[in-house]
A tleap script that builds the chain and sets N, CA, C and O, in Angstrom:
source leaprc.protein.ff14SB
mol = sequence {
  NTHR ASP ARG PHE LYS ALA LEU VAL CYS HIE
  ASP GLY VAL PHE ASP GLN ARG MET MET TYR
  TYR THR THR GLU GLU LEU TRP PHE PRO GLU
  TRP GLU PHE ASN GLY PRO PRO PHE GLU ASN
  PRO THR LEU TYR GLU LYS TRP SER PRO SER
  ASN PHE VAL GLY ASN PHE ARG THR PRO THR
  LEU VAL ILE HIE GLY GLU LYS ASP PHE ARG
  VAL PRO VAL THR GLN GLY LEU ALA MET PHE
  THR ALA LEU GLN ARG LYS GLY VAL PRO SER
  LYS LEU LEU TYR PHE PRO ASP GLU ASP HIE
  PHE VAL GLN LYS PRO GLN ASN SER ARG LEU
  TRP TRP HIE THR VAL LEU ASP TRP ILE GLY
  THR TRP VAL ASN LYS CPRO
}
set mol.1.N position { 0.746 -1.109 -0.020 }
set mol.1.CA position { 0.069 0.075 -0.019 }
set mol.1.C position { 0.796 1.239 -0.050 }
set mol.1.O position { 1.989 1.201 0.251 }
set mol.2.N position { 0.219 2.359 -0.395 }
set mol.2.CA position { 0.984 3.811 -0.460 }
set mol.2.C position { 0.448 4.409 0.712 }
set mol.2.O position { 0.785 5.577 0.908 }
set mol.3.N position { -0.321 3.864 1.546 }
set mol.3.CA position { -0.917 4.831 2.655 }
set mol.3.C position { 0.026 5.303 3.644 }
set mol.3.O position { -0.226 6.367 4.209 }
set mol.4.N position { 1.275 4.543 3.988 }
set mol.4.CA position { 2.219 5.023 4.841 }
set mol.4.C position { 3.459 5.250 4.129 }
set mol.4.O position { 3.744 4.537 3.166 }
set mol.5.N position { 4.307 6.290 4.566 }
set mol.5.CA position { 5.625 6.389 4.027 }
set mol.5.C position { 6.670 5.392 4.596 }
set mol.5.O position { 7.750 5.227 4.029 }
set mol.6.N position { 6.361 4.805 5.604 }
set mol.6.CA position { 7.169 3.758 6.124 }
set mol.6.C position { 6.573 2.994 7.406 }
set mol.6.O position { 5.729 3.420 8.195 }
set mol.7.N position { 7.196 1.818 7.407 }
set mol.7.CA position { 6.569 0.967 8.388 }
set mol.7.C position { 7.568 0.397 9.392 }
set mol.7.O position { 8.715 0.229 8.979 }
set mol.8.N position { 7.291 0.082 10.633 }
set mol.8.CA position { 8.230 -0.899 11.401 }
set mol.8.C position { 7.421 -2.090 11.975 }
set mol.8.O position { 6.330 -2.004 12.538 }
set mol.9.N position { 8.088 -3.140 11.755 }
set mol.9.CA position { 7.395 -4.395 12.018 }
set mol.9.C position { 8.307 -4.999 13.195 }
set mol.9.O position { 9.437 -5.419 12.946 }
set mol.10.N position { 7.781 -5.022 14.445 }
set mol.10.CA position { 8.485 -5.416 15.511 }
set mol.10.C position { 7.880 -6.692 15.989 }
set mol.10.O position { 6.724 -6.694 16.414 }
set mol.11.N position { 8.586 -7.760 15.944 }
set mol.11.CA position { 8.158 -9.070 16.469 }
set mol.11.C position { 6.829 -9.430 15.651 }
set mol.11.O position { 6.050 -10.193 16.223 }
set mol.12.N position { 6.515 -9.008 14.490 }
set mol.12.CA position { 5.259 -9.276 13.750 }
set mol.12.C position { 5.067 -10.661 13.391 }
set mol.12.O position { 5.984 -11.482 13.354 }
set mol.13.N position { 3.799 -10.916 13.114 }
set mol.13.CA position { 3.400 -12.224 12.587 }
set mol.13.C position { 3.111 -12.011 11.045 }
set mol.13.O position { 2.570 -11.011 10.572 }
set mol.14.N position { 3.536 -13.058 10.374 }
set mol.14.CA position { 3.693 -13.032 8.904 }
set mol.14.C position { 2.710 -14.021 8.309 }
set mol.14.O position { 1.970 -13.725 7.370 }
set mol.15.N position { 2.737 -15.224 8.903 }
set mol.15.CA position { 1.675 -16.452 8.424 }
set mol.15.C position { 0.920 -16.792 9.670 }
set mol.15.O position { 1.507 -17.414 10.555 }
set mol.16.N position { -0.268 -16.456 9.809 }
set mol.16.CA position { -1.021 -16.690 11.065 }
set mol.16.C position { -1.212 -18.327 11.285 }
set mol.16.O position { -1.201 -18.755 12.439 }
set mol.17.N position { -1.372 -19.151 10.275 }
set mol.17.CA position { -1.698 -20.675 10.413 }
set mol.17.C position { -0.185 -21.071 10.991 }
set mol.17.O position { -0.116 -21.708 12.043 }
set mol.18.N position { 1.008 -20.685 10.290 }
set mol.18.CA position { 2.139 -21.411 10.979 }
set mol.18.C position { 2.563 -20.787 12.261 }
set mol.18.O position { 3.340 -21.395 12.998 }
set mol.19.N position { 2.092 -19.584 12.580 }
set mol.19.CA position { 2.298 -18.884 13.947 }
set mol.19.C position { 1.498 -19.804 14.945 }
set mol.19.O position { 1.961 -19.979 16.071 }
set mol.20.N position { 0.379 -20.365 14.593 }
set mol.20.CA position { -0.475 -20.832 15.678 }
set mol.20.C position { 0.361 -22.281 15.950 }
set mol.20.O position { 0.383 -22.751 17.087 }
set mol.21.N position { 0.875 -22.787 15.105 }
set mol.21.CA position { 1.652 -24.128 15.367 }
set mol.21.C position { 3.022 -23.967 15.850 }
set mol.21.O position { 3.679 -24.974 16.114 }
set mol.22.N position { 3.562 -22.689 16.004 }
set mol.22.CA position { 4.965 -22.554 16.554 }
set mol.22.C position { 4.907 -21.777 17.797 }
set mol.22.O position { 5.933 -21.759 18.476 }
set mol.23.N position { 3.825 -21.098 18.230 }
set mol.23.CA position { 3.926 -20.162 19.312 }
set mol.23.C position { 3.614 -21.046 20.705 }
set mol.23.O position { 3.073 -22.150 20.643 }
set mol.24.N position { 3.982 -20.483 21.849 }
set mol.24.CA position { 3.790 -21.179 23.085 }
set mol.24.C position { 2.319 -20.536 23.479 }
set mol.24.O position { 1.623 -21.206 24.242 }
set mol.25.N position { 1.902 -19.502 23.085 }
set mol.25.CA position { 0.567 -18.838 23.475 }
set mol.25.C position { -0.556 -19.201 22.666 }
set mol.25.O position { -0.575 -18.586 21.599 }
set mol.26.N position { -1.463 -19.976 22.830 }
set mol.26.CA position { -2.461 -20.546 22.009 }
set mol.26.C position { -3.751 -19.918 22.125 }
set mol.26.O position { -4.608 -19.932 21.242 }
set mol.27.N position { -3.868 -19.285 23.414 }
set mol.27.CA position { -5.164 -18.583 23.785 }
set mol.27.C position { -5.497 -17.493 22.770 }
set mol.27.O position { -6.584 -17.508 22.193 }
set mol.28.N position { -4.626 -16.591 22.551 }
set mol.28.CA position { -4.894 -15.391 21.732 }
set mol.28.C position { -5.425 -15.744 20.407 }
set mol.28.O position { -6.502 -15.257 20.062 }
set mol.29.N position { -4.747 -16.582 19.587 }
set mol.29.CA position { -5.283 -17.046 18.386 }
set mol.29.C position { -6.595 -17.626 18.275 }
set mol.29.O position { -7.464 -17.305 17.464 }
set mol.30.N position { -6.665 -18.634 19.292 }
set mol.30.CA position { -7.991 -19.284 19.420 }
set mol.30.C position { -9.176 -18.299 19.692 }
set mol.30.O position { -10.255 -18.413 19.111 }
set mol.31.N position { -8.920 -17.365 20.574 }
set mol.31.CA position { -9.843 -16.337 20.712 }
set mol.31.C position { -10.106 -15.547 19.650 }
set mol.31.O position { -11.256 -15.379 19.242 }
set mol.32.N position { -9.027 -14.975 19.092 }
set mol.32.CA position { -9.328 -14.062 18.006 }
set mol.32.C position { -9.905 -14.625 16.533 }
set mol.32.O position { -10.635 -14.014 15.752 }
set mol.33.N position { -9.370 -15.935 16.398 }
set mol.33.CA position { -9.822 -16.550 15.086 }
set mol.33.C position { -10.932 -17.592 15.383 }
set mol.33.O position { -11.299 -18.374 14.506 }
set mol.34.N position { -11.432 -17.594 16.564 }
set mol.34.CA position { -12.608 -18.662 16.793 }
set mol.34.C position { -12.278 -20.167 16.754 }
set mol.34.O position { -12.976 -21.012 16.193 }
set mol.35.N position { -11.102 -20.405 17.434 }
set mol.35.CA position { -10.635 -21.804 17.369 }
set mol.35.C position { -9.275 -21.922 16.630 }
set mol.35.O position { -8.674 -20.928 16.221 }
set mol.36.N position { -8.847 -23.127 16.488 }
set mol.36.CA position { -7.638 -23.365 15.893 }
set mol.36.C position { -7.670 -23.328 14.362 }
set mol.36.O position { -8.801 -23.416 13.884 }
set mol.37.N position { -6.739 -23.225 13.572 }
set mol.37.CA position { -6.760 -23.119 12.184 }
set mol.37.C position { -7.360 -24.389 11.389 }
set mol.37.O position { -7.812 -24.254 10.252 }
set mol.38.N position { -7.337 -25.575 12.027 }
set mol.38.CA position { -7.898 -26.670 11.261 }
set mol.38.C position { -9.502 -26.604 11.559 }
set mol.38.O position { -10.235 -27.343 10.902 }
set mol.39.N position { -9.969 -25.866 12.387 }
set mol.39.CA position { -11.466 -25.576 12.538 }
set mol.39.C position { -11.957 -24.292 11.876 }
set mol.39.O position { -13.152 -24.263 11.583 }
set mol.40.N position { -11.285 -23.340 11.628 }
set mol.40.CA position { -11.607 -22.089 11.099 }
set mol.40.C position { -10.379 -21.498 10.270 }
set mol.40.O position { -9.723 -20.513 10.608 }
set mol.41.N position { -10.176 -22.289 9.096 }
set mol.41.CA position { -8.882 -21.630 8.361 }
set mol.41.C position { -9.288 -20.298 7.562 }
set mol.41.O position { -8.362 -19.640 7.087 }
set mol.42.N position { -10.480 -19.896 7.396 }
set mol.42.CA position { -10.744 -18.804 6.781 }
set mol.42.C position { -10.359 -17.623 7.462 }
set mol.42.O position { -9.832 -16.721 6.811 }
set mol.43.N position { -10.541 -17.503 8.639 }
set mol.43.CA position { -9.990 -16.219 9.433 }
set mol.43.C position { -8.613 -16.085 9.532 }
set mol.43.O position { -8.100 -14.966 9.540 }
set mol.44.N position { -7.847 -17.281 9.621 }
set mol.44.CA position { -6.404 -17.335 9.682 }
set mol.44.C position { -5.947 -16.963 8.302 }
set mol.44.O position { -4.905 -16.317 8.198 }
set mol.45.N position { -6.583 -17.287 7.294 }
set mol.45.CA position { -6.185 -16.817 5.966 }
set mol.45.C position { -6.311 -15.385 5.726 }
set mol.45.O position { -5.398 -14.694 5.275 }
set mol.46.N position { -7.600 -14.912 6.076 }
set mol.46.CA position { -7.823 -13.608 5.989 }
set mol.46.C position { -6.987 -12.560 6.565 }
set mol.46.O position { -6.780 -11.500 5.974 }
set mol.47.N position { -6.471 -12.862 7.787 }
set mol.47.CA position { -5.629 -11.905 8.549 }
set mol.47.C position { -4.149 -12.415 8.548 }
set mol.47.O position { -3.471 -12.213 9.555 }
set mol.48.N position { -3.670 -12.996 7.587 }
set mol.48.CA position { -2.388 -13.424 7.372 }
set mol.48.C position { -1.611 -12.668 6.288 }
set mol.48.O position { -1.806 -12.897 5.095 }
set mol.49.N position { -0.756 -11.793 6.714 }
set mol.49.CA position { -0.008 -10.770 5.915 }
set mol.49.C position { 0.817 -11.671 4.634 }
set mol.49.O position { 1.192 -11.131 3.593 }
set mol.50.N position { 0.987 -12.978 4.913 }
set mol.50.CA position { 1.793 -13.586 3.822 }
set mol.50.C position { 0.881 -13.695 2.515 }
set mol.50.O position { 1.336 -13.900 1.390 }
set mol.51.N position { -0.414 -13.535 2.812 }
set mol.51.CA position { -1.419 -13.701 1.670 }
set mol.51.C position { -1.392 -12.403 0.900 }
set mol.51.O position { -2.040 -12.391 -0.146 }
set mol.52.N position { -0.722 -11.271 1.264 }
set mol.52.CA position { -0.853 -10.106 0.645 }
set mol.52.C position { 0.561 -9.553 0.272 }
set mol.52.O position { 0.746 -8.343 0.143 }
set mol.53.N position { 1.537 -10.466 0.105 }
set mol.53.CA position { 2.991 -9.900 -0.346 }
set mol.53.C position { 2.779 -9.162 -1.663 }
set mol.53.O position { 3.460 -8.154 -1.851 }
set mol.54.N position { 1.941 -9.538 -2.563 }
set mol.54.CA position { 1.727 -8.844 -3.792 }
set mol.54.C position { 1.376 -7.318 -3.621 }
set mol.54.O position { 1.500 -6.524 -4.554 }
set mol.55.N position { 0.960 -6.985 -2.453 }
set mol.55.CA position { 0.526 -5.534 -2.376 }
set mol.55.C position { 1.795 -4.796 -1.526 }
set mol.55.O position { 1.745 -3.592 -1.273 }
set mol.56.N position { 2.708 -5.473 -1.195 }
set mol.56.CA position { 3.732 -4.793 -0.294 }
set mol.56.C position { 4.412 -3.621 -1.123 }
set mol.56.O position { 4.845 -3.846 -2.253 }
set mol.57.N position { 4.479 -2.605 -0.649 }
set mol.57.CA position { 5.220 -1.470 -1.226 }
set mol.57.C position { 5.929 -0.493 -0.411 }
set mol.57.O position { 6.843 0.181 -0.886 }
set mol.58.N position { 5.533 -0.386 0.829 }
set mol.58.CA position { 5.912 0.580 1.919 }
set mol.58.C position { 7.338 -0.012 2.316 }
set mol.58.O position { 7.546 -1.204 2.542 }
set mol.59.N position { 8.220 0.933 2.363 }
set mol.59.CA position { 9.599 0.804 3.086 }
set mol.59.C position { 9.357 0.125 4.656 }
set mol.59.O position { 8.687 0.709 5.508 }
set mol.60.N position { 9.960 -1.088 4.865 }
set mol.60.CA position { 9.643 -1.569 6.152 }
set mol.60.C position { 10.774 -1.933 6.852 }
set mol.60.O position { 11.576 -2.641 6.243 }
set mol.61.N position { 11.067 -1.569 8.161 }
set mol.61.CA position { 12.072 -2.277 8.890 }
set mol.61.C position { 11.527 -3.276 9.775 }
set mol.61.O position { 10.626 -3.049 10.583 }
set mol.62.N position { 12.137 -4.473 9.590 }
set mol.62.CA position { 11.659 -5.636 10.374 }
set mol.62.C position { 12.789 -5.838 11.550 }
set mol.62.O position { 14.016 -5.853 11.447 }
set mol.63.N position { 11.919 -5.993 12.741 }
set mol.63.CA position { 12.930 -6.287 13.928 }
set mol.63.C position { 12.445 -7.447 14.668 }
set mol.63.O position { 11.283 -7.542 15.065 }
set mol.64.N position { 13.355 -8.334 14.850 }
set mol.64.CA position { 12.948 -9.594 15.726 }
set mol.64.C position { 14.102 -10.131 16.593 }
set mol.64.O position { 15.267 -10.036 16.205 }
set mol.65.N position { 13.805 -10.641 17.654 }
set mol.65.CA position { 14.789 -11.396 18.614 }
set mol.65.C position { 14.709 -12.885 18.478 }
set mol.65.O position { 13.636 -13.487 18.431 }
set mol.66.N position { 15.906 -13.464 18.417 }
set mol.66.CA position { 15.975 -14.973 18.289 }
set mol.66.C position { 15.265 -15.688 19.447 }
set mol.66.O position { 14.765 -16.801 19.281 }
set mol.67.N position { 15.230 -15.148 20.428 }
set mol.67.CA position { 14.592 -15.895 21.618 }
set mol.67.C position { 13.225 -15.642 21.987 }
set mol.67.O position { 12.721 -15.975 23.060 }
set mol.68.N position { 12.604 -14.988 20.974 }
set mol.68.CA position { 11.167 -14.670 21.116 }
set mol.68.C position { 10.295 -16.058 20.919 }
set mol.68.O position { 10.222 -16.572 19.802 }
set mol.69.N position { 9.629 -16.644 22.083 }
set mol.69.CA position { 9.002 -17.685 21.796 }
set mol.69.C position { 7.467 -17.366 21.698 }
set mol.69.O position { 6.635 -18.240 21.451 }
set mol.70.N position { 7.167 -16.091 21.905 }
set mol.70.CA position { 5.734 -15.610 21.493 }
set mol.70.C position { 5.604 -15.682 20.104 }
set mol.70.O position { 4.723 -16.421 19.667 }
set mol.71.N position { 6.392 -14.986 19.234 }
set mol.71.CA position { 6.243 -14.829 17.841 }
set mol.71.C position { 7.632 -15.364 17.504 }
set mol.71.O position { 8.578 -14.636 17.804 }
set mol.72.N position { 7.868 -16.470 16.955 }
set mol.72.CA position { 9.127 -17.226 16.595 }
set mol.72.C position { 9.969 -16.333 15.474 }
set mol.72.O position { 9.354 -15.736 14.591 }
set mol.73.N position { 11.129 -16.291 15.550 }
set mol.73.CA position { 12.039 -15.443 14.694 }
set mol.73.C position { 11.744 -15.771 13.268 }
set mol.73.O position { 11.855 -14.914 12.391 }
set mol.74.N position { 11.342 -17.084 13.002 }
set mol.74.CA position { 11.030 -17.325 11.567 }
set mol.74.C position { 9.866 -16.616 11.066 }
set mol.74.O position { 9.655 -16.660 9.854 }
set mol.75.N position { 9.073 -15.963 11.831 }
set mol.75.CA position { 7.973 -15.069 11.234 }
set mol.75.C position { 8.656 -13.677 10.797 }
set mol.75.O position { 8.291 -13.138 9.753 }
set mol.76.N position { 9.493 -13.195 11.478 }
set mol.76.CA position { 10.212 -11.899 11.053 }
set mol.76.C position { 11.222 -12.300 9.815 }
set mol.76.O position { 11.388 -11.521 8.877 }
set mol.77.N position { 11.712 -13.244 9.868 }
set mol.77.CA position { 12.732 -13.646 8.841 }
set mol.77.C position { 11.960 -13.740 7.430 }
set mol.77.O position { 12.423 -13.254 6.398 }
set mol.78.N position { 10.676 -14.450 7.508 }
set mol.78.CA position { 9.925 -14.708 6.405 }
set mol.78.C position { 9.477 -13.340 5.923 }
set mol.78.O position { 9.530 -13.093 4.719 }
set mol.79.N position { 9.018 -12.394 6.830 }
set mol.79.CA position { 8.469 -11.023 6.350 }
set mol.79.C position { 9.743 -10.365 5.599 }
set mol.79.O position { 9.536 -9.840 4.504 }
set mol.80.N position { 10.739 -10.368 6.009 }
set mol.80.CA position { 11.957 -9.766 5.505 }
set mol.80.C position { 12.318 -10.334 4.271 }
set mol.80.O position { 12.772 -9.613 3.383 }
set mol.81.N position { 12.155 -11.661 4.097 }
set mol.81.CA position { 12.496 -12.324 2.885 }
set mol.81.C position { 11.391 -11.928 1.776 }
set mol.81.O position { 11.733 -11.654 0.626 }
set mol.82.N position { 10.279 -11.919 2.121 }
set mol.82.CA position { 9.253 -11.533 1.272 }
set mol.82.C position { 9.411 -9.963 0.732 }
set mol.82.O position { 9.244 -9.607 -0.434 }
set mol.83.N position { 9.719 -9.238 1.686 }
set mol.83.CA position { 9.907 -7.760 1.264 }
set mol.83.C position { 11.195 -7.621 0.119 }
set mol.83.O position { 11.235 -6.967 -0.924 }
set mol.84.N position { 12.077 -8.384 0.664 }
set mol.84.CA position { 13.314 -8.311 -0.237 }
set mol.84.C position { 13.104 -8.933 -1.723 }
set mol.84.O position { 13.517 -8.418 -2.762 }
set mol.85.N position { 12.407 -10.092 -1.615 }
set mol.85.CA position { 12.082 -10.809 -2.973 }
set mol.85.C position { 11.112 -9.864 -3.859 }
set mol.85.O position { 11.169 -9.846 -5.088 }
set mol.86.N position { 10.225 -9.092 -3.107 }
set mol.86.CA position { 9.514 -8.297 -3.737 }
set mol.86.C position { 9.932 -6.935 -4.286 }
set mol.86.O position { 9.228 -6.217 -4.997 }
set mol.87.N position { 11.274 -6.653 -3.826 }
set mol.87.CA position { 11.963 -5.499 -4.083 }
set mol.87.C position { 11.487 -4.173 -3.173 }
set mol.87.O position { 11.658 -3.010 -3.537 }
set mol.88.N position { 11.004 -4.489 -2.209 }
set mol.88.CA position { 10.602 -3.357 -1.241 }
set mol.88.C position { 11.674 -2.830 -0.364 }
set mol.88.O position { 12.221 -3.624 0.401 }
set mol.89.N position { 12.066 -1.500 -0.381 }
set mol.89.CA position { 13.054 -1.184 0.613 }
set mol.89.C position { 12.822 -1.636 1.934 }
set mol.89.O position { 11.801 -1.331 2.549 }
set mol.90.N position { 13.856 -2.457 2.471 }
set mol.90.CA position { 13.540 -2.996 3.717 }
set mol.90.C position { 14.982 -3.377 4.560 }
set mol.90.O position { 16.031 -3.649 3.976 }
set mol.91.N position { 14.852 -3.350 5.807 }
set mol.91.CA position { 16.105 -3.625 6.576 }
set mol.91.C position { 15.582 -4.421 7.795 }
set mol.91.O position { 14.493 -4.243 8.340 }
set mol.92.N position { 16.549 -5.348 8.146 }
set mol.92.CA position { 16.446 -6.364 9.190 }
set mol.92.C position { 17.206 -6.025 10.416 }
set mol.92.O position { 18.412 -5.837 10.256 }
set mol.93.N position { 16.741 -5.916 11.561 }
set mol.93.CA position { 17.185 -5.469 12.790 }
set mol.93.C position { 17.258 -6.785 13.670 }
set mol.93.O position { 16.213 -7.114 14.230 }
set mol.94.N position { 18.187 -7.433 13.818 }
set mol.94.CA position { 18.097 -8.908 14.484 }
set mol.94.C position { 18.885 -8.987 15.671 }
set mol.94.O position { 20.086 -8.715 15.667 }
set mol.95.N position { 18.199 -9.385 16.784 }
set mol.95.CA position { 18.763 -9.377 18.047 }
set mol.95.C position { 18.910 -10.808 18.485 }
set mol.95.O position { 17.885 -11.378 18.859 }
set mol.96.N position { 20.192 -11.543 18.490 }
set mol.96.CA position { 20.319 -12.723 18.804 }
set mol.96.C position { 20.138 -13.047 20.424 }
set mol.96.O position { 19.892 -14.180 20.837 }
set mol.97.N position { 20.267 -12.100 21.120 }
set mol.97.CA position { 20.101 -12.258 22.608 }
set mol.97.C position { 18.844 -11.577 23.230 }
set mol.97.O position { 18.877 -11.121 24.373 }
set mol.98.N position { 17.756 -11.524 22.455 }
set mol.98.CA position { 16.561 -10.706 22.977 }
set mol.98.C position { 15.467 -11.724 22.728 }
set mol.98.O position { 15.597 -12.667 21.947 }
set mol.99.N position { 14.383 -11.472 23.441 }
set mol.99.CA position { 12.988 -12.261 23.309 }
set mol.99.C position { 12.073 -11.319 22.670 }
set mol.99.O position { 12.447 -10.521 21.810 }
set mol.100.N position { 10.814 -11.417 23.113 }
set mol.100.CA position { 9.819 -10.478 22.695 }
set mol.100.C position { 9.880 -9.059 22.917 }
set mol.100.O position { 9.208 -8.272 22.251 }
set mol.101.N position { 10.711 -8.688 23.885 }
set mol.101.CA position { 10.940 -7.458 24.232 }
set mol.101.C position { 12.448 -7.185 24.270 }
set mol.101.O position { 13.278 -8.029 24.606 }
set mol.102.N position { 12.727 -5.933 23.896 }
set mol.102.CA position { 14.370 -5.656 23.844 }
set mol.102.C position { 14.544 -5.144 25.265 }
set mol.102.O position { 13.948 -4.140 25.653 }
set mol.103.N position { 15.290 -5.780 25.963 }
set mol.103.CA position { 15.718 -5.290 27.405 }
set mol.103.C position { 16.961 -4.728 27.750 }
set mol.103.O position { 17.118 -3.774 28.512 }
set mol.104.N position { 18.026 -5.491 27.034 }
set mol.104.CA position { 19.294 -4.946 27.381 }
set mol.104.C position { 19.522 -3.556 26.918 }
set mol.104.O position { 19.151 -3.191 25.802 }
set mol.105.N position { 20.156 -2.737 27.799 }
set mol.105.CA position { 20.400 -1.287 27.358 }
set mol.105.C position { 20.972 -0.888 26.163 }
set mol.105.O position { 20.580 0.076 25.507 }
set mol.106.N position { 22.070 -1.754 25.813 }
set mol.106.CA position { 22.671 -1.532 24.577 }
set mol.106.C position { 21.810 -1.698 23.430 }
set mol.106.O position { 21.692 -0.844 22.551 }
set mol.107.N position { 21.197 -2.835 23.449 }
set mol.107.CA position { 20.268 -3.259 22.430 }
set mol.107.C position { 19.133 -2.271 22.293 }
set mol.107.O position { 18.720 -1.923 21.187 }
set mol.108.N position { 18.571 -1.768 23.570 }
set mol.108.CA position { 17.485 -0.718 23.565 }
set mol.108.C position { 17.977 0.553 22.827 }
set mol.108.O position { 17.218 1.104 22.031 }
set mol.109.N position { 19.146 1.008 23.049 }
set mol.109.CA position { 19.612 2.216 22.389 }
set mol.109.C position { 19.730 1.944 20.837 }
set mol.109.O position { 19.486 2.838 20.027 }
set mol.110.N position { 20.090 0.754 20.480 }
set mol.110.CA position { 20.268 0.392 19.179 }
set mol.110.C position { 18.738 0.362 18.375 }
set mol.110.O position { 18.519 0.794 17.243 }
set mol.111.N position { 17.878 -0.200 19.192 }
set mol.111.CA position { 16.444 -0.266 18.738 }
set mol.111.C position { 15.969 1.059 18.345 }
set mol.111.O position { 15.509 1.302 17.229 }
set mol.112.N position { 16.113 2.050 19.447 }
set mol.112.CA position { 15.535 3.334 19.200 }
set mol.112.C position { 16.349 4.198 18.142 }
set mol.112.O position { 15.766 4.991 17.402 }
set mol.113.N position { 17.716 4.007 18.107 }
set mol.113.CA position { 18.449 4.727 16.979 }
set mol.113.C position { 17.865 4.229 15.654 }
set mol.113.O position { 17.459 4.984 14.770 }
set mol.114.N position { 17.860 2.925 15.596 }
set mol.114.CA position { 17.472 2.396 14.046 }
set mol.114.C position { 16.021 2.647 13.684 }
set mol.114.O position { 15.689 2.923 12.531 }
set mol.115.N position { 15.169 2.547 14.681 }
set mol.115.CA position { 13.750 2.923 14.376 }
set mol.115.C position { 13.577 4.466 14.003 }
set mol.115.O position { 12.902 4.825 13.039 }
set mol.116.N position { 14.209 5.293 14.805 }
set mol.116.CA position { 13.891 6.655 14.491 }
set mol.116.C position { 14.660 7.034 13.318 }
set mol.116.O position { 14.142 7.868 12.576 }
set mol.117.N position { 15.986 6.498 12.972 }
set mol.117.CA position { 16.687 6.726 11.833 }
set mol.117.C position { 15.691 6.165 10.612 }
set mol.117.O position { 15.537 6.883 9.624 }
set mol.118.N position { 15.201 5.222 10.672 }
set mol.118.CA position { 14.287 4.511 9.548 }
set mol.118.C position { 13.137 5.432 9.247 }
set mol.118.O position { 12.962 5.914 8.127 }
set mol.119.N position { 12.298 5.678 10.359 }
set mol.119.CA position { 11.194 6.554 9.989 }
set mol.119.C position { 11.633 7.999 9.640 }
set mol.119.O position { 10.866 8.641 8.923 }
set mol.120.N position { 12.736 8.563 10.049 }
set mol.120.CA position { 13.182 9.931 9.742 }
set mol.120.C position { 13.658 9.882 8.196 }
set mol.120.O position { 13.355 10.821 7.461 }
set mol.121.N position { 14.329 8.893 7.754 }
set mol.121.CA position { 14.810 8.640 6.454 }
set mol.121.C position { 13.661 8.706 5.634 }
set mol.121.O position { 13.627 9.571 4.759 }
set mol.122.N position { 12.702 7.914 5.784 }
set mol.122.CA position { 11.490 7.793 4.674 }
set mol.122.C position { 10.288 8.929 4.743 }
set mol.122.O position { 9.649 9.355 3.781 }
set mol.123.N position { 10.156 9.291 6.070 }
set mol.123.CA position { 9.187 10.271 6.336 }
set mol.123.C position { 9.570 11.659 5.700 }
set mol.123.O position { 8.678 12.370 5.238 }
set mol.124.N position { 10.927 12.063 5.671 }
set mol.124.CA position { 11.399 13.095 5.177 }
set mol.124.C position { 11.708 13.214 3.541 }
set mol.124.O position { 12.104 14.238 2.984 }
set mol.125.N position { 11.471 12.092 2.981 }
set mol.125.CA position { 11.537 12.063 1.560 }
set mol.125.C position { 10.293 12.641 0.823 }
set mol.125.O position { 9.165 12.386 1.244 }
set mol.126.N position { 10.507 13.463 -0.340 }
set mol.126.CA position { 9.335 14.002 -0.920 }
set mol.126.C position { 8.571 12.791 -1.623 }
set mol.126.O position { 7.507 12.990 -2.210 }
savepdb mol mol.pdb
quit
């Protein structure tokens, strides 16, 4: 979409069905999608960004931590791969020592610097 000048995807979900089978937290998807994907595949497909890669155009910063058990790192890597293969300006900020939240001070500084730099770069373009 051209709705936004830039996006930041922090620990984002790329494929809802695969996410269901790899997360440790099943309550949320079962609540939001009225059951598991084998009982209600339509909602999982409807809300899965992987089904809309053909529409990706917005420059996107993807951030993910290796130790994230809530949203496994493969979700972020898949998003980044899709963006790269589509030719969308994109960058991956990967934390091998963080989980769903960036908590180490040096990583937090890098997170803020990278996010603000990314947004500033794209928002200030004509």
